[in-house]
C-alpha angles and dihedrals in degrees: 000000000000127000133227088225131067130199116266116228121204101217092198091060100041111104096185095245090145093219093126091051092052095049096045103104094195098050093237093137129066137176114240119180089343094305125109115239136176094246097170108031092171089064095053115110093184092235094152096230091122092054092045092053100042107112094201097042090240092143123071132176115212125204133203116229114215122194113210121207095016132101118242091257093049091050091049092050092048091048091052092048090051092057097051120094 
């Protein structure tokens, strides 16, 4: 199963330790010039193991939130309400 999303790698935080590459079971990640990259995005299953094992938190997985049963405006209003203290 492949995902429509790919991990984002903050190049300024990556120290080239290669840990994410070693734990990626699908081989989607590679180390190029001591920086982790998503070399094969089609292989990524978005399992999160790379993010969980990154010692510098250079890898993040983003998610899209979908509101079912609401219009776009209702979802936007609800989202704004949820962020207010």
